[in-house]
PLY file of the C-alpha trace (Angstrom):
ply
format ascii 1.0
element vertex 186
property float x
property float y
property float z
element edge 185
property int vertex1
property int vertex2
end_header
212.32 239.64 61.44
213.27 243.06 61.77
214.09 242.86 65.43
216.56 239.65 64.75
218.32 242.15 62.03
218.65 244.81 65.09
220.23 242.31 67.29
222.86 241.53 64.46
225.35 244.45 65.94
225.19 242.92 69.34
225.52 239.13 68.17
228.72 240.47 66.39
229.90 241.97 69.56
229.45 238.94 71.76
230.94 236.67 69.12
234.25 239.06 69.19
233.91 238.85 73.08
233.99 234.96 72.76
236.98 235.05 70.13
239.34 236.01 73.19
239.37 232.41 73.98
240.64 230.78 70.92
243.03 233.70 70.24
244.87 232.90 73.55
244.70 229.19 72.86
246.08 229.64 69.63
248.89 231.88 70.80
249.65 229.38 73.76
250.03 226.68 70.95
251.98 228.94 68.94
249.71 228.77 66.22
250.20 232.41 65.01
248.92 232.18 61.32
245.24 231.11 62.74
245.48 233.68 65.06
246.24 236.68 62.27
243.00 235.35 60.72
241.07 235.42 64.04
242.48 238.89 64.53
241.22 239.92 61.05
237.72 238.63 61.65
237.68 240.28 65.00
238.83 243.62 63.33
236.28 243.35 60.93
233.48 242.40 63.35
234.65 245.47 65.34
234.08 247.96 62.57
230.70 246.00 61.06
229.07 245.94 64.44
229.43 249.71 64.90
228.47 250.32 61.36
225.40 248.30 61.36
224.16 249.65 65.07
224.32 253.01 63.74
222.75 252.40 60.43
219.95 250.08 61.82
219.58 252.74 64.54
220.02 249.65 66.63
222.32 251.43 69.30
221.92 249.92 72.94
223.29 250.01 76.30
224.45 246.19 75.94
226.57 247.09 72.66
227.94 250.29 74.52
229.31 248.37 77.55
230.06 245.03 75.89
232.04 246.41 72.84
234.84 248.24 74.62
234.73 244.98 76.95
235.17 242.78 74.05
238.28 245.21 73.00
239.84 244.84 76.19
239.23 241.06 76.54
240.64 240.27 73.16
243.66 242.67 73.90
244.46 241.85 77.51
244.32 238.19 77.12
246.53 238.56 73.78
249.20 240.44 75.62
248.91 237.50 78.65
249.27 234.80 76.20
252.20 236.85 74.70
253.86 237.11 78.23
253.27 233.34 78.73
255.14 232.18 75.36
257.74 234.41 76.11
257.25 237.15 73.20
257.01 239.90 75.93
258.36 240.57 79.36
255.71 240.39 82.26
256.00 243.98 83.03
254.54 244.88 79.56
251.09 243.01 80.43
251.36 244.34 84.00
251.29 247.90 82.68
248.45 247.20 80.23
246.39 245.66 82.89
246.88 248.29 85.63
246.04 250.87 83.39
242.83 249.42 82.62
242.11 248.66 86.16
242.73 252.46 86.90
240.30 253.33 84.61
237.61 250.76 85.46
238.10 251.63 89.12
237.80 255.24 88.66
234.29 254.75 86.52
233.24 252.31 89.44
234.10 254.75 92.10
232.46 257.58 90.30
229.30 255.63 89.54
229.06 254.20 93.37
229.31 257.87 94.61
227.52 259.93 92.19
225.30 257.86 90.13
225.35 257.25 86.37
227.43 258.85 83.66
228.38 259.09 80.10
231.27 257.12 79.17
233.35 258.72 76.62
236.72 257.41 75.37
239.50 260.09 75.29
241.64 260.62 72.67
244.25 259.18 74.28
242.69 256.16 75.42
241.59 255.48 71.83
245.37 256.22 70.39
246.49 253.72 73.40
244.13 251.13 72.13
245.17 251.43 68.50
248.62 251.32 69.31
247.86 248.26 71.32
246.41 246.49 68.33
248.79 247.54 66.18
251.82 246.27 67.97
249.95 242.78 68.62
249.46 242.65 64.97
253.08 243.34 64.18
254.17 240.92 66.81
251.92 238.09 65.08
253.06 239.12 61.88
256.63 238.83 62.95
256.36 235.25 64.17
254.58 234.40 61.01
256.65 235.94 58.08
259.65 237.42 60.14
259.85 240.52 57.85
259.89 243.33 60.46
263.13 245.06 61.35
263.69 244.63 65.08
263.75 248.11 65.68
260.47 248.84 64.67
258.90 246.24 67.06
260.90 248.17 69.67
259.69 251.59 68.76
256.29 250.19 68.53
256.42 248.68 72.18
257.72 251.77 73.28
254.87 253.67 72.00
252.47 251.13 73.49
253.97 251.87 76.85
254.29 255.53 76.62
250.42 256.10 75.43
249.49 253.35 77.98
250.97 255.65 80.85
249.77 258.86 79.19
246.26 257.75 78.81
246.08 256.34 82.18
247.07 259.68 83.59
244.71 261.51 81.51
241.59 259.16 82.60
243.40 259.65 86.26
242.94 263.58 85.73
239.55 263.20 84.34
238.06 261.06 86.89
239.71 262.85 89.91
238.42 266.14 88.05
234.84 264.78 87.99
234.96 263.86 91.80
236.26 267.16 92.79
233.67 268.85 90.98
230.83 266.88 92.18
232.19 267.14 95.85
232.33 271.00 95.77
229.06 270.99 93.89
227.39 268.93 97.16
0 1
1 2
2 3
3 4
4 5
5 6
6 7
7 8
8 9
9 10
10 11
11 12
12 13
13 14
14 15
15 16
16 17
17 18
18 19
19 20
20 21
21 22
22 23
23 24
24 25
25 26
26 27
27 28
28 29
29 30
30 31
31 32
32 33
33 34
34 35
35 36
36 37
37 38
38 39
39 40
40 41
41 42
42 43
43 44
44 45
45 46
46 47
47 48
48 49
49 50
50 51
51 52
52 53
53 54
54 55
55 56
56 57
57 58
58 59
59 60
60 61
61 62
62 63
63 64
64 65
65 66
66 67
67 68
68 69
69 70
70 71
71 72
72 73
73 74
74 75
75 76
76 77
77 78
78 79
79 80
80 81
81 82
82 83
83 84
84 85
85 86
86 87
87 88
88 89
89 90
90 91
91 92
92 93
93 94
94 95
95 96
96 97
97 98
98 99
99 100
100 101
101 102
102 103
103 104
104 105
105 106
106 107
107 108
108 109
109 110
110 111
111 112
112 113
113 114
114 115
115 116
116 117
117 118
118 119
119 120
120 121
121 122
122 123
123 124
124 125
125 126
126 127
127 128
128 129
129 130
130 131
131 132
132 133
133 134
134 135
135 136
136 137
137 138
138 139
139 140
140 141
141 142
142 143
143 144
144 145
145 146
146 147
147 148
148 149
149 150
150 151
151 152
152 153
153 154
154 155
155 156
156 157
157 158
158 159
159 160
160 161
161 162
162 163
163 164
164 165
165 166
166 167
167 168
168 169
169 170
170 171
171 172
172 173
173 174
174 175
175 176
176 177
177 178
178 179
179 180
180 181
181 182
182 183
183 184
184 185
C-alpha cells in the first residue's frame, strides 16, 4: 500500500502529460470553457504532484524527467492549437518551439559528449514558462468571458516572446559554457 501511495506523484504527472491531447482537441473544437477547467486541473496537479513527491519522500528520476515534459507538452500543444484556430500567428508558436528545441538539443549534445548532468531550470526558464502559462490562460479567458483589454493581451504576448528569447539565449550561454569548460578540462 505504501508503494502505491509513493507512486501517486508520478501518476498525477503522467495524467497531466495525457491531458495535452484533450486540451488540444477542445481548443480545436473551440470549447474554451472546458479547456479552462482542464487547465485548472493540470495546474492543480502540477502543484500537488511536486508537493506529494517531497512530502512522501517519493522523488524519482521518472518524475524529474516527465514533470517538465508534461508542462512542455501541454504548453506547446496549446500554442500550436491556438495557431490552428487562428488565435495566434504561426511565428509565436515557432519561436517557443525553437526555444525548446535549442534547450533540448544543448542538453542532448552535452550528455552525448560528456555524460550525465544535473538539470537545473534557470530563473529565466521558469519565468518564460510562467509567462507562457499566464498568457495562455488570459487568451482562454478572453475567449470565454471577453473581459480583458486588448492591450493586456498584446503586452502579455510580447512578454512571452521577450522571455523566450532571453531564456533561450541564457540556456545557450549555459550549455556553451559547460561544453567549453569540459573541453578545456580534457
